[in-house]
mmCIF file of the protein (N, C-alpha, C, O) and its ligand, coordinates in Angstrom:
data_MODEL
# 
_entry.id   MODEL 
# 
loop_
_entity.id 
_entity.type 
_entity.pdbx_number_of_molecules 
1 polymer     1 
2 non-polymer 1 
# 
_entity_poly.entity_id                      1 
_entity_poly.type                           'polypeptide(L)' 
_entity_poly.nstd_linkage                   no 
_entity_poly.nstd_monomer                   no 
_entity_poly.pdbx_seq_one_letter_code       MMHMPNKILKSGEVLTLKPMSYHIMFMGFKKPLNKVDIVFKFRNAGDISTQIKLNR 
_entity_poly.pdbx_seq_one_letter_code_can   MMHMPNKILKSGEVLTLKPMSYHIMFMGFKKPLNKVDIVFKFRNAGDISTQIKLNR 
_entity_poly.pdbx_strand_id                 A 
# 
loop_
_entity_poly_seq.entity_id 
_entity_poly_seq.num 
_entity_poly_seq.mon_id 
_entity_poly_seq.hetero 
1 1  MET n 
1 2  MET n 
1 3  HIS n 
1 4  MET n 
1 5  PRO n 
1 6  ASN n 
1 7  LYS n 
1 8  ILE n 
1 9  LEU n 
1 10 LYS n 
1 11 SER n 
1 12 GLY n 
1 13 GLU n 
1 14 VAL n 
1 15 LEU n 
1 16 THR n 
1 17 LEU n 
1 18 LYS n 
1 19 PRO n 
1 20 MET n 
1 21 SER n 
1 22 TYR n 
1 23 HIS n 
1 24 ILE n 
1 25 MET n 
1 26 PHE n 
1 27 MET n 
1 28 GLY n 
1 29 PHE n 
1 30 LYS n 
1 31 LYS n 
1 32 PRO n 
1 33 LEU n 
1 34 ASN n 
1 35 LYS n 
1 36 VAL n 
1 37 ASP n 
1 38 ILE n 
1 39 VAL n 
1 40 PHE n 
1 41 LYS n 
1 42 PHE n 
1 43 ARG n 
1 44 ASN n 
1 45 ALA n 
1 46 GLY n 
1 47 ASP n 
1 48 ILE n 
1 49 SER n 
1 50 THR n 
1 51 GLN n 
1 52 ILE n 
1 53 LYS n 
1 54 LEU n 
1 55 ASN n 
1 56 ARG n 
# 
loop_
_struct_asym.id 
_struct_asym.entity_id 
A 1 
B 2 
# 
loop_
_chem_comp.id 
_chem_comp.type 
_chem_comp.mon_nstd_flag 
ALA 'L-peptide linking' y 
ARG 'L-peptide linking' y 
ASN 'L-peptide linking' y 
ASP 'L-peptide linking' y 
CU  non-polymer         . 
GLN 'L-peptide linking' y 
GLU 'L-peptide linking' y 
GLY 'peptide linking'   y 
HIS 'L-peptide linking' y 
ILE 'L-peptide linking' y 
LEU 'L-peptide linking' y 
LYS 'L-peptide linking' y 
MET 'L-peptide linking' y 
PHE 'L-peptide linking' y 
PRO 'L-peptide linking' y 
SER 'L-peptide linking' y 
THR 'L-peptide linking' y 
TYR 'L-peptide linking' y 
VAL 'L-peptide linking' y 
# 
_pdbx_entity_nonpoly.entity_id   2 
_pdbx_entity_nonpoly.name        ? 
_pdbx_entity_nonpoly.comp_id     CU 
# 
_pdbx_nonpoly_scheme.asym_id         B 
_pdbx_nonpoly_scheme.entity_id       2 
_pdbx_nonpoly_scheme.mon_id          CU 
_pdbx_nonpoly_scheme.ndb_seq_num     1 
_pdbx_nonpoly_scheme.pdb_seq_num     101 
_pdbx_nonpoly_scheme.auth_seq_num    101 
_pdbx_nonpoly_scheme.pdb_mon_id      CU 
_pdbx_nonpoly_scheme.auth_mon_id     CU 
_pdbx_nonpoly_scheme.pdb_strand_id   A 
_pdbx_nonpoly_scheme.pdb_ins_code    . 
# 
loop_
_atom_site.group_PDB 
_atom_site.id 
_atom_site.type_symbol 
_atom_site.label_atom_id 
_atom_site.label_alt_id 
_atom_site.label_comp_id 
_atom_site.label_asym_id 
_atom_site.label_entity_id 
_atom_site.label_seq_id 
_atom_site.pdbx_PDB_ins_code 
_atom_site.Cartn_x 
_atom_site.Cartn_y 
_atom_site.Cartn_z 
_atom_site.occupancy 
_atom_site.B_iso_or_equiv 
_atom_site.pdbx_formal_charge 
_atom_site.auth_seq_id 
_atom_site.auth_comp_id 
_atom_site.auth_asym_id 
_atom_site.auth_atom_id 
_atom_site.pdbx_PDB_model_num 
ATOM   1   N  N  . MET A 1 1  ? 3.072   50.660 35.322 1.00 0.00 ? 1   MET A N  1 
ATOM   2   C  CA . MET A 1 1  ? 3.130   50.334 33.924 1.00 0.00 ? 1   MET A CA 1 
ATOM   3   C  C  . MET A 1 1  ? 4.031   49.120 33.718 1.00 0.00 ? 1   MET A C  1 
ATOM   4   O  O  . MET A 1 1  ? 5.123   49.032 34.278 1.00 0.00 ? 1   MET A O  1 
ATOM   5   N  N  . MET A 1 2  ? 3.549   48.194 32.905 1.00 0.00 ? 2   MET A N  1 
ATOM   6   C  CA . MET A 1 2  ? 4.312   46.983 32.632 1.00 0.00 ? 2   MET A CA 1 
ATOM   7   C  C  . MET A 1 2  ? 4.751   47.000 31.154 1.00 0.00 ? 2   MET A C  1 
ATOM   8   O  O  . MET A 1 2  ? 3.933   47.123 30.242 1.00 0.00 ? 2   MET A O  1 
ATOM   9   N  N  . HIS A 1 3  ? 6.046   46.872 30.961 1.00 0.00 ? 3   HIS A N  1 
ATOM   10  C  CA . HIS A 1 3  ? 6.612   46.888 29.592 1.00 0.00 ? 3   HIS A CA 1 
ATOM   11  C  C  . HIS A 1 3  ? 6.360   45.553 28.902 1.00 0.00 ? 3   HIS A C  1 
ATOM   12  O  O  . HIS A 1 3  ? 6.687   44.506 29.460 1.00 0.00 ? 3   HIS A O  1 
ATOM   13  N  N  . MET A 1 4  ? 5.791   45.568 27.710 1.00 0.00 ? 4   MET A N  1 
ATOM   14  C  CA . MET A 1 4  ? 5.582   44.399 26.932 1.00 0.00 ? 4   MET A CA 1 
ATOM   15  C  C  . MET A 1 4  ? 6.246   44.591 25.544 1.00 0.00 ? 4   MET A C  1 
ATOM   16  O  O  . MET A 1 4  ? 5.721   45.355 24.733 1.00 0.00 ? 4   MET A O  1 
ATOM   17  N  N  . PRO A 1 5  ? 7.335   43.951 25.260 1.00 0.00 ? 5   PRO A N  1 
ATOM   18  C  CA . PRO A 1 5  ? 7.998   44.165 23.970 1.00 0.00 ? 5   PRO A CA 1 
ATOM   19  C  C  . PRO A 1 5  ? 7.202   43.641 22.797 1.00 0.00 ? 5   PRO A C  1 
ATOM   20  O  O  . PRO A 1 5  ? 7.386   44.126 21.681 1.00 0.00 ? 5   PRO A O  1 
ATOM   21  N  N  . ASN A 1 6  ? 6.347   42.695 22.992 1.00 0.00 ? 6   ASN A N  1 
ATOM   22  C  CA . ASN A 1 6  ? 5.508   42.081 21.919 1.00 0.00 ? 6   ASN A CA 1 
ATOM   23  C  C  . ASN A 1 6  ? 4.110   41.796 22.438 1.00 0.00 ? 6   ASN A C  1 
ATOM   24  O  O  . ASN A 1 6  ? 3.929   41.410 23.592 1.00 0.00 ? 6   ASN A O  1 
ATOM   25  N  N  . LYS A 1 7  ? 3.145   41.987 21.589 1.00 0.00 ? 7   LYS A N  1 
ATOM   26  C  CA . LYS A 1 7  ? 1.749   41.565 21.917 1.00 0.00 ? 7   LYS A CA 1 
ATOM   27  C  C  . LYS A 1 7  ? 1.272   40.707 20.754 1.00 0.00 ? 7   LYS A C  1 
ATOM   28  O  O  . LYS A 1 7  ? 1.137   41.203 19.635 1.00 0.00 ? 7   LYS A O  1 
ATOM   29  N  N  . ILE A 1 8  ? 1.025   39.468 20.995 1.00 0.00 ? 8   ILE A N  1 
ATOM   30  C  CA . ILE A 1 8  ? 0.519   38.570 19.970 1.00 0.00 ? 8   ILE A CA 1 
ATOM   31  C  C  . ILE A 1 8  ? -0.998  38.438 20.091 1.00 0.00 ? 8   ILE A C  1 
ATOM   32  O  O  . ILE A 1 8  ? -1.513  38.023 21.130 1.00 0.00 ? 8   ILE A O  1 
ATOM   33  N  N  . LEU A 1 9  ? -1.721  38.802 18.996 1.00 0.00 ? 9   LEU A N  1 
ATOM   34  C  CA . LEU A 1 9  ? -3.172  38.763 18.999 1.00 0.00 ? 9   LEU A CA 1 
ATOM   35  C  C  . LEU A 1 9  ? -3.675  37.508 18.380 1.00 0.00 ? 9   LEU A C  1 
ATOM   36  O  O  . LEU A 1 9  ? -3.094  36.997 17.423 1.00 0.00 ? 9   LEU A O  1 
ATOM   37  N  N  . LYS A 1 10 ? -4.810  36.976 18.943 1.00 0.00 ? 10  LYS A N  1 
ATOM   38  C  CA . LYS A 1 10 ? -5.510  35.843 18.352 1.00 0.00 ? 10  LYS A CA 1 
ATOM   39  C  C  . LYS A 1 10 ? -6.283  36.358 17.162 1.00 0.00 ? 10  LYS A C  1 
ATOM   40  O  O  . LYS A 1 10 ? -6.548  37.556 17.064 1.00 0.00 ? 10  LYS A O  1 
ATOM   41  N  N  . SER A 1 11 ? -6.656  35.454 16.239 1.00 0.00 ? 11  SER A N  1 
ATOM   42  C  CA . SER A 1 11 ? -7.419  35.845 15.087 1.00 0.00 ? 11  SER A CA 1 
ATOM   43  C  C  . SER A 1 11 ? -8.714  36.527 15.523 1.00 0.00 ? 11  SER A C  1 
ATOM   44  O  O  . SER A 1 11 ? -9.461  35.955 16.317 1.00 0.00 ? 11  SER A O  1 
ATOM   45  N  N  . GLY A 1 12 ? -8.998  37.716 15.035 1.00 0.00 ? 12  GLY A N  1 
ATOM   46  C  CA . GLY A 1 12 ? -10.209 38.418 15.335 1.00 0.00 ? 12  GLY A CA 1 
ATOM   47  C  C  . GLY A 1 12 ? -10.105 39.261 16.603 1.00 0.00 ? 12  GLY A C  1 
ATOM   48  O  O  . GLY A 1 12 ? -11.017 40.035 16.894 1.00 0.00 ? 12  GLY A O  1 
ATOM   49  N  N  . GLU A 1 13 ? -9.063  39.137 17.334 1.00 0.00 ? 13  GLU A N  1 
ATOM   50  C  CA . GLU A 1 13 ? -8.871  39.906 18.583 1.00 0.00 ? 13  GLU A CA 1 
ATOM   51  C  C  . GLU A 1 13 ? -8.541  41.365 18.205 1.00 0.00 ? 13  GLU A C  1 
ATOM   52  O  O  . GLU A 1 13 ? -7.809  41.616 17.248 1.00 0.00 ? 13  GLU A O  1 
ATOM   53  N  N  . VAL A 1 14 ? -9.074  42.280 18.944 1.00 0.00 ? 14  VAL A N  1 
ATOM   54  C  CA . VAL A 1 14 ? -8.842  43.727 18.725 1.00 0.00 ? 14  VAL A CA 1 
ATOM   55  C  C  . VAL A 1 14 ? -8.025  44.295 19.856 1.00 0.00 ? 14  VAL A C  1 
ATOM   56  O  O  . VAL A 1 14 ? -8.303  44.019 21.023 1.00 0.00 ? 14  VAL A O  1 
ATOM   57  N  N  . LEU A 1 15 ? -7.031  45.075 19.534 1.00 0.00 ? 15  LEU A N  1 
ATOM   58  C  CA . LEU A 1 15 ? -6.220  45.741 20.562 1.00 0.00 ? 15  LEU A CA 1 
ATOM   59  C  C  . LEU A 1 15 ? -6.389  47.255 20.348 1.00 0.00 ? 15  LEU A C  1 
ATOM   60  O  O  . LEU A 1 15 ? -6.030  47.780 19.294 1.00 0.00 ? 15  LEU A O  1 
ATOM   61  N  N  . THR A 1 16 ? -6.927  47.933 21.336 1.00 0.00 ? 16  THR A N  1 
ATOM   62  C  CA . THR A 1 16 ? -7.086  49.370 21.263 1.00 0.00 ? 16  THR A CA 1 
ATOM   63  C  C  . THR A 1 16 ? -5.989  50.058 22.118 1.00 0.00 ? 16  THR A C  1 
ATOM   64  O  O  . THR A 1 16 ? -5.787  49.743 23.291 1.00 0.00 ? 16  THR A O  1 
ATOM   65  N  N  . LEU A 1 17 ? -5.317  50.981 21.482 1.00 0.00 ? 17  LEU A N  1 
ATOM   66  C  CA . LEU A 1 17 ? -4.306  51.771 22.169 1.00 0.00 ? 17  LEU A CA 1 
ATOM   67  C  C  . LEU A 1 17 ? -4.886  53.012 22.745 1.00 0.00 ? 17  LEU A C  1 
ATOM   68  O  O  . LEU A 1 17 ? -5.469  53.821 22.023 1.00 0.00 ? 17  LEU A O  1 
ATOM   69  N  N  . LYS A 1 18 ? -4.738  53.192 24.067 1.00 0.00 ? 18  LYS A N  1 
ATOM   70  C  CA . LYS A 1 18 ? -5.294  54.396 24.707 1.00 0.00 ? 18  LYS A CA 1 
ATOM   71  C  C  . LYS A 1 18 ? -4.584  54.612 26.072 1.00 0.00 ? 18  LYS A C  1 
ATOM   72  O  O  . LYS A 1 18 ? -4.035  53.671 26.644 1.00 0.00 ? 18  LYS A O  1 
ATOM   73  N  N  . PRO A 1 19 ? -4.605  55.845 26.572 1.00 0.00 ? 19  PRO A N  1 
ATOM   74  C  CA . PRO A 1 19 ? -3.960  56.137 27.839 1.00 0.00 ? 19  PRO A CA 1 
ATOM   75  C  C  . PRO A 1 19 ? -4.559  55.232 28.973 1.00 0.00 ? 19  PRO A C  1 
ATOM   76  O  O  . PRO A 1 19 ? -5.744  54.901 28.965 1.00 0.00 ? 19  PRO A O  1 
ATOM   77  N  N  . MET A 1 20 ? -3.718  54.868 29.899 1.00 0.00 ? 20  MET A N  1 
ATOM   78  C  CA . MET A 1 20 ? -4.033  54.013 31.061 1.00 0.00 ? 20  MET A CA 1 
ATOM   79  C  C  . MET A 1 20 ? -4.430  52.586 30.632 1.00 0.00 ? 20  MET A C  1 
ATOM   80  O  O  . MET A 1 20 ? -4.986  51.830 31.428 1.00 0.00 ? 20  MET A O  1 
ATOM   81  N  N  . SER A 1 21 ? -4.156  52.244 29.439 1.00 0.00 ? 21  SER A N  1 
ATOM   82  C  CA . SER A 1 21 ? -4.355  50.858 28.910 1.00 0.00 ? 21  SER A CA 1 
ATOM   83  C  C  . SER A 1 21 ? -3.154  50.552 28.022 1.00 0.00 ? 21  SER A C  1 
ATOM   84  O  O  . SER A 1 21 ? -2.071  51.079 28.276 1.00 0.00 ? 21  SER A O  1 
ATOM   85  N  N  . TYR A 1 22 ? -3.299  49.738 27.009 1.00 0.00 ? 22  TYR A N  1 
ATOM   86  C  CA . TYR A 1 22 ? -2.229  49.535 26.084 1.00 0.00 ? 22  TYR A CA 1 
ATOM   87  C  C  . TYR A 1 22 ? -1.881  50.836 25.409 1.00 0.00 ? 22  TYR A C  1 
ATOM   88  O  O  . TYR A 1 22 ? -2.772  51.528 24.916 1.00 0.00 ? 22  TYR A O  1 
ATOM   89  N  N  . HIS A 1 23 ? -0.626  51.188 25.372 1.00 0.00 ? 23  HIS A N  1 
ATOM   90  C  CA . HIS A 1 23 ? -0.202  52.407 24.659 1.00 0.00 ? 23  HIS A CA 1 
ATOM   91  C  C  . HIS A 1 23 ? 1.230   52.192 24.247 1.00 0.00 ? 23  HIS A C  1 
ATOM   92  O  O  . HIS A 1 23 ? 1.876   51.227 24.655 1.00 0.00 ? 23  HIS A O  1 
ATOM   93  N  N  . ILE A 1 24 ? 1.724   53.117 23.422 1.00 0.00 ? 24  ILE A N  1 
ATOM   94  C  CA . ILE A 1 24 ? 3.085   53.097 22.951 1.00 0.00 ? 24  ILE A CA 1 
ATOM   95  C  C  . ILE A 1 24 ? 3.769   54.345 23.471 1.00 0.00 ? 24  ILE A C  1 
ATOM   96  O  O  . ILE A 1 24 ? 3.262   55.453 23.296 1.00 0.00 ? 24  ILE A O  1 
ATOM   97  N  N  . MET A 1 25 ? 4.916   54.174 24.109 1.00 0.00 ? 25  MET A N  1 
ATOM   98  C  CA . MET A 1 25 ? 5.647   55.294 24.609 1.00 0.00 ? 25  MET A CA 1 
ATOM   99  C  C  . MET A 1 25 ? 6.921   55.499 23.849 1.00 0.00 ? 25  MET A C  1 
ATOM   100 O  O  . MET A 1 25 ? 7.673   54.551 23.622 1.00 0.00 ? 25  MET A O  1 
ATOM   101 N  N  . PHE A 1 26 ? 7.182   56.733 23.449 1.00 0.00 ? 26  PHE A N  1 
ATOM   102 C  CA . PHE A 1 26 ? 8.437   57.087 22.789 1.00 0.00 ? 26  PHE A CA 1 
ATOM   103 C  C  . PHE A 1 26 ? 9.224   57.950 23.777 1.00 0.00 ? 26  PHE A C  1 
ATOM   104 O  O  . PHE A 1 26 ? 8.765   59.025 24.160 1.00 0.00 ? 26  PHE A O  1 
ATOM   105 N  N  . MET A 1 27 ? 10.394  57.491 24.187 1.00 0.00 ? 27  MET A N  1 
ATOM   106 C  CA . MET A 1 27 ? 11.140  58.188 25.218 1.00 0.00 ? 27  MET A CA 1 
ATOM   107 C  C  . MET A 1 27 ? 12.586  58.479 24.718 1.00 0.00 ? 27  MET A C  1 
ATOM   108 O  O  . MET A 1 27 ? 13.179  57.713 23.959 1.00 0.00 ? 27  MET A O  1 
ATOM   109 N  N  . GLY A 1 28 ? 13.099  59.608 25.183 1.00 0.00 ? 28  GLY A N  1 
ATOM   110 C  CA . GLY A 1 28 ? 14.473  59.914 24.915 1.00 0.00 ? 28  GLY A CA 1 
ATOM   111 C  C  . GLY A 1 28 ? 14.771  60.620 23.596 1.00 0.00 ? 28  GLY A C  1 
ATOM   112 O  O  . GLY A 1 28 ? 15.933  60.773 23.221 1.00 0.00 ? 28  GLY A O  1 
ATOM   113 N  N  . PHE A 1 29 ? 13.723  61.050 22.891 1.00 0.00 ? 29  PHE A N  1 
ATOM   114 C  CA . PHE A 1 29 ? 13.962  61.748 21.633 1.00 0.00 ? 29  PHE A CA 1 
ATOM   115 C  C  . PHE A 1 29 ? 14.188  63.245 21.910 1.00 0.00 ? 29  PHE A C  1 
ATOM   116 O  O  . PHE A 1 29 ? 13.540  63.813 22.789 1.00 0.00 ? 29  PHE A O  1 
ATOM   117 N  N  . LYS A 1 30 ? 15.095  63.877 21.174 1.00 0.00 ? 30  LYS A N  1 
ATOM   118 C  CA . LYS A 1 30 ? 15.391  65.285 21.374 1.00 0.00 ? 30  LYS A CA 1 
ATOM   119 C  C  . LYS A 1 30 ? 14.418  66.119 20.574 1.00 0.00 ? 30  LYS A C  1 
ATOM   120 O  O  . LYS A 1 30 ? 14.175  67.274 20.926 1.00 0.00 ? 30  LYS A O  1 
ATOM   121 N  N  . LYS A 1 31 ? 13.858  65.584 19.521 1.00 0.00 ? 31  LYS A N  1 
ATOM   122 C  CA . LYS A 1 31 ? 12.839  66.340 18.750 1.00 0.00 ? 31  LYS A CA 1 
ATOM   123 C  C  . LYS A 1 31 ? 11.583  65.517 18.694 1.00 0.00 ? 31  LYS A C  1 
ATOM   124 O  O  . LYS A 1 31 ? 11.664  64.289 18.709 1.00 0.00 ? 31  LYS A O  1 
ATOM   125 N  N  . PRO A 1 32 ? 10.391  66.156 18.629 1.00 0.00 ? 32  PRO A N  1 
ATOM   126 C  CA . PRO A 1 32 ? 9.139   65.401 18.577 1.00 0.00 ? 32  PRO A CA 1 
ATOM   127 C  C  . PRO A 1 32 ? 9.036   64.600 17.300 1.00 0.00 ? 32  PRO A C  1 
ATOM   128 O  O  . PRO A 1 32 ? 9.529   65.000 16.245 1.00 0.00 ? 32  PRO A O  1 
ATOM   129 N  N  . LEU A 1 33 ? 8.388   63.468 17.420 1.00 0.00 ? 33  LEU A N  1 
ATOM   130 C  CA . LEU A 1 33 ? 8.158   62.645 16.255 1.00 0.00 ? 33  LEU A CA 1 
ATOM   131 C  C  . LEU A 1 33 ? 6.846   63.027 15.594 1.00 0.00 ? 33  LEU A C  1 
ATOM   132 O  O  . LEU A 1 33 ? 5.870   63.267 16.305 1.00 0.00 ? 33  LEU A O  1 
ATOM   133 N  N  . ASN A 1 34 ? 6.772   63.096 14.288 1.00 0.00 ? 34  ASN A N  1 
ATOM   134 C  CA . ASN A 1 34 ? 5.531   63.404 13.599 1.00 0.00 ? 34  ASN A CA 1 
ATOM   135 C  C  . ASN A 1 34 ? 4.862   62.153 13.033 1.00 0.00 ? 34  ASN A C  1 
ATOM   136 O  O  . ASN A 1 34 ? 3.657   62.148 12.779 1.00 0.00 ? 34  ASN A O  1 
ATOM   137 N  N  . LYS A 1 35 ? 5.651   61.089 12.836 1.00 0.00 ? 35  LYS A N  1 
ATOM   138 C  CA . LYS A 1 35 ? 5.137   59.873 12.246 1.00 0.00 ? 35  LYS A CA 1 
ATOM   139 C  C  . LYS A 1 35 ? 6.035   58.756 12.707 1.00 0.00 ? 35  LYS A C  1 
ATOM   140 O  O  . LYS A 1 35 ? 7.183   58.969 13.098 1.00 0.00 ? 35  LYS A O  1 
ATOM   141 N  N  . VAL A 1 36 ? 5.468   57.516 12.652 1.00 0.00 ? 36  VAL A N  1 
ATOM   142 C  CA . VAL A 1 36 ? 6.217   56.341 13.016 1.00 0.00 ? 36  VAL A CA 1 
ATOM   143 C  C  . VAL A 1 36 ? 5.857   55.206 12.035 1.00 0.00 ? 36  VAL A C  1 
ATOM   144 O  O  . VAL A 1 36 ? 4.705   55.059 11.626 1.00 0.00 ? 36  VAL A O  1 
ATOM   145 N  N  . ASP A 1 37 ? 6.842   54.438 11.687 1.00 0.00 ? 37  ASP A N  1 
ATOM   146 C  CA . ASP A 1 37 ? 6.629   53.306 10.786 1.00 0.00 ? 37  ASP A CA 1 
ATOM   147 C  C  . ASP A 1 37 ? 6.347   52.064 11.643 1.00 0.00 ? 37  ASP A C  1 
ATOM   148 O  O  . ASP A 1 37 ? 7.084   51.778 12.587 1.00 0.00 ? 37  ASP A O  1 
ATOM   149 N  N  . ILE A 1 38 ? 5.272   51.325 11.309 1.00 0.00 ? 38  ILE A N  1 
ATOM   150 C  CA . ILE A 1 38 ? 4.875   50.158 12.022 1.00 0.00 ? 38  ILE A CA 1 
ATOM   151 C  C  . ILE A 1 38 ? 4.868   48.971 11.091 1.00 0.00 ? 38  ILE A C  1 
ATOM   152 O  O  . ILE A 1 38 ? 4.461   49.096 9.936  1.00 0.00 ? 38  ILE A O  1 
ATOM   153 N  N  . VAL A 1 39 ? 5.307   47.822 11.566 1.00 0.00 ? 39  VAL A N  1 
ATOM   154 C  CA . VAL A 1 39 ? 5.278   46.561 10.767 1.00 0.00 ? 39  VAL A CA 1 
ATOM   155 C  C  . VAL A 1 39 ? 4.438   45.588 11.524 1.00 0.00 ? 39  VAL A C  1 
ATOM   156 O  O  . VAL A 1 39 ? 4.772   45.219 12.650 1.00 0.00 ? 39  VAL A O  1 
ATOM   157 N  N  . PHE A 1 40 ? 3.295   45.139 10.902 1.00 0.00 ? 40  PHE A N  1 
ATOM   158 C  CA . PHE A 1 40 ? 2.490   44.086 11.470 1.00 0.00 ? 40  PHE A CA 1 
ATOM   159 C  C  . PHE A 1 40 ? 3.049   42.765 10.878 1.00 0.00 ? 40  PHE A C  1 
ATOM   160 O  O  . PHE A 1 40 ? 3.279   42.673 9.672  1.00 0.00 ? 40  PHE A O  1 
ATOM   161 N  N  . LYS A 1 41 ? 3.256   41.785 11.708 1.00 0.00 ? 41  LYS A N  1 
ATOM   162 C  CA . LYS A 1 41 ? 3.788   40.484 11.286 1.00 0.00 ? 41  LYS A CA 1 
ATOM   163 C  C  . LYS A 1 41 ? 2.714   39.468 11.348 1.00 0.00 ? 41  LYS A C  1 
ATOM   164 O  O  . LYS A 1 41 ? 2.206   39.193 12.435 1.00 0.00 ? 41  LYS A O  1 
ATOM   165 N  N  . PHE A 1 42 ? 2.318   38.867 10.202 1.00 0.00 ? 42  PHE A N  1 
ATOM   166 C  CA . PHE A 1 42 ? 1.284   37.834 10.158 1.00 0.00 ? 42  PHE A CA 1 
ATOM   167 C  C  . PHE A 1 42 ? 1.962   36.543 9.792  1.00 0.00 ? 42  PHE A C  1 
ATOM   168 O  O  . PHE A 1 42 ? 2.862   36.491 8.954  1.00 0.00 ? 42  PHE A O  1 
ATOM   169 N  N  . ARG A 1 43 ? 1.492   35.487 10.461 1.00 0.00 ? 43  ARG A N  1 
ATOM   170 C  CA . ARG A 1 43 ? 2.068   34.180 10.191 1.00 0.00 ? 43  ARG A CA 1 
ATOM   171 C  C  . ARG A 1 43 ? 1.946   33.804 8.712  1.00 0.00 ? 43  ARG A C  1 
ATOM   172 O  O  . ARG A 1 43 ? 2.930   33.375 8.109  1.00 0.00 ? 43  ARG A O  1 
ATOM   173 N  N  . ASN A 1 44 ? 0.760   33.955 8.115  1.00 0.00 ? 44  ASN A N  1 
ATOM   174 C  CA . ASN A 1 44 ? 0.517   33.543 6.727  1.00 0.00 ? 44  ASN A CA 1 
ATOM   175 C  C  . ASN A 1 44 ? 0.725   34.670 5.722  1.00 0.00 ? 44  ASN A C  1 
ATOM   176 O  O  . ASN A 1 44 ? 1.193   34.412 4.613  1.00 0.00 ? 44  ASN A O  1 
ATOM   177 N  N  . ALA A 1 45 ? 0.395   35.899 6.069  1.00 0.00 ? 45  ALA A N  1 
ATOM   178 C  CA . ALA A 1 45 ? 0.457   36.978 5.087  1.00 0.00 ? 45  ALA A CA 1 
ATOM   179 C  C  . ALA A 1 45 ? 1.841   37.694 5.083  1.00 0.00 ? 45  ALA A C  1 
ATOM   180 O  O  . ALA A 1 45 ? 2.119   38.508 4.203  1.00 0.00 ? 45  ALA A O  1 
ATOM   181 N  N  . GLY A 1 46 ? 2.667   37.383 6.049  1.00 0.00 ? 46  GLY A N  1 
ATOM   182 C  CA . GLY A 1 46 ? 3.993   38.040 6.088  1.00 0.00 ? 46  GLY A CA 1 
ATOM   183 C  C  . GLY A 1 46 ? 3.915   39.392 6.752  1.00 0.00 ? 46  GLY A C  1 
ATOM   184 O  O  . GLY A 1 46 ? 3.018   39.644 7.556  1.00 0.00 ? 46  GLY A O  1 
ATOM   185 N  N  . ASP A 1 47 ? 4.846   40.262 6.423  1.00 0.00 ? 47  ASP A N  1 
ATOM   186 C  CA . ASP A 1 47 ? 4.930   41.585 7.016  1.00 0.00 ? 47  ASP A CA 1 
ATOM   187 C  C  . ASP A 1 47 ? 4.095   42.601 6.226  1.00 0.00 ? 47  ASP A C  1 
ATOM   188 O  O  . ASP A 1 47 ? 4.136   42.660 4.997  1.00 0.00 ? 47  ASP A O  1 
ATOM   189 N  N  . ILE A 1 48 ? 3.345   43.390 6.982  1.00 0.00 ? 48  ILE A N  1 
ATOM   190 C  CA . ILE A 1 48 ? 2.585   44.492 6.391  1.00 0.00 ? 48  ILE A CA 1 
ATOM   191 C  C  . ILE A 1 48 ? 3.083   45.765 7.029  1.00 0.00 ? 48  ILE A C  1 
ATOM   192 O  O  . ILE A 1 48 ? 2.974   45.934 8.244  1.00 0.00 ? 48  ILE A O  1 
ATOM   193 N  N  . SER A 1 49 ? 3.638   46.679 6.217  1.00 0.00 ? 49  SER A N  1 
ATOM   194 C  CA . SER A 1 49 ? 4.183   47.933 6.744  1.00 0.00 ? 49  SER A CA 1 
ATOM   195 C  C  . SER A 1 49 ? 3.163   49.071 6.552  1.00 0.00 ? 49  SER A C  1 
ATOM   196 O  O  . SER A 1 49 ? 2.457   49.125 5.545  1.00 0.00 ? 49  SER A O  1 
ATOM   197 N  N  . THR A 1 50 ? 3.107   49.947 7.510  1.00 0.00 ? 50  THR A N  1 
ATOM   198 C  CA . THR A 1 50 ? 2.295   51.108 7.407  1.00 0.00 ? 50  THR A CA 1 
ATOM   199 C  C  . THR A 1 50 ? 2.952   52.278 8.169  1.00 0.00 ? 50  THR A C  1 
ATOM   200 O  O  . THR A 1 50 ? 3.918   52.071 8.904  1.00 0.00 ? 50  THR A O  1 
ATOM   201 N  N  . GLN A 1 51 ? 2.451   53.451 8.000  1.00 0.00 ? 51  GLN A N  1 
ATOM   202 C  CA . GLN A 1 51 ? 2.988   54.599 8.690  1.00 0.00 ? 51  GLN A CA 1 
ATOM   203 C  C  . GLN A 1 51 ? 1.863   55.303 9.437  1.00 0.00 ? 51  GLN A C  1 
ATOM   204 O  O  . GLN A 1 51 ? 0.793   55.509 8.865  1.00 0.00 ? 51  GLN A O  1 
ATOM   205 N  N  . ILE A 1 52 ? 2.071   55.676 10.689 1.00 0.00 ? 52  ILE A N  1 
ATOM   206 C  CA . ILE A 1 52 ? 1.097   56.297 11.492 1.00 0.00 ? 52  ILE A CA 1 
ATOM   207 C  C  . ILE A 1 52 ? 1.507   57.732 11.796 1.00 0.00 ? 52  ILE A C  1 
ATOM   208 O  O  . ILE A 1 52 ? 2.610   57.972 12.287 1.00 0.00 ? 52  ILE A O  1 
ATOM   209 N  N  . LYS A 1 53 ? 0.629   58.684 11.510 1.00 0.00 ? 53  LYS A N  1 
ATOM   210 C  CA . LYS A 1 53 ? 0.906   60.071 11.919 1.00 0.00 ? 53  LYS A CA 1 
ATOM   211 C  C  . LYS A 1 53 ? 0.516   60.264 13.344 1.00 0.00 ? 53  LYS A C  1 
ATOM   212 O  O  . LYS A 1 53 ? -0.534  59.788 13.776 1.00 0.00 ? 53  LYS A O  1 
ATOM   213 N  N  . LEU A 1 54 ? 1.340   60.955 14.086 1.00 0.00 ? 54  LEU A N  1 
ATOM   214 C  CA . LEU A 1 54 ? 1.120   61.135 15.503 1.00 0.00 ? 54  LEU A CA 1 
ATOM   215 C  C  . LEU A 1 54 ? 0.518   62.499 15.814 1.00 0.00 ? 54  LEU A C  1 
ATOM   216 O  O  . LEU A 1 54 ? 0.934   63.519 15.264 1.00 0.00 ? 54  LEU A O  1 
ATOM   217 N  N  . ASN A 1 55 ? -0.457  62.496 16.696 1.00 0.00 ? 55  ASN A N  1 
ATOM   218 C  CA . ASN A 1 55 ? -1.108  63.743 17.156 1.00 0.00 ? 55  ASN A CA 1 
ATOM   219 C  C  . ASN A 1 55 ? -0.661  64.012 18.577 1.00 0.00 ? 55  ASN A C  1 
ATOM   220 O  O  . ASN A 1 55 ? -0.398  63.093 19.353 1.00 0.00 ? 55  ASN A O  1 
ATOM   221 N  N  . ARG A 1 56 ? -0.581  65.271 18.894 1.00 0.00 ? 56  ARG A N  1 
ATOM   222 C  CA . ARG A 1 56 ? -0.214  65.673 20.276 1.00 0.00 ? 56  ARG A CA 1 
ATOM   223 C  C  . ARG A 1 56 ? -1.326  66.493 20.859 1.00 0.00 ? 56  ARG A C  1 
ATOM   224 O  O  . ARG A 1 56 ? -1.233  66.935 22.004 1.00 0.00 ? 56  ARG A O  1 
HETATM 225 CU CU . CU  B 2 .  ? 3.717   53.986 29.256 1.00 0.00 2 101 CU  A CU 1 
# 
């Protein structure tokens, strides 16, 4: 597994998060997370915030 702190997408490029490919790992938490806040940063549109519910 290779750690990537940032992934910059080209216009129209799609990034799919899935096991054994790009994914997000949450480590070191004492209690399970139910949701996570995500901020997408766009050069022209600025920051777009959203919240993702996590499934286990
Ligand atoms: Cu991983």
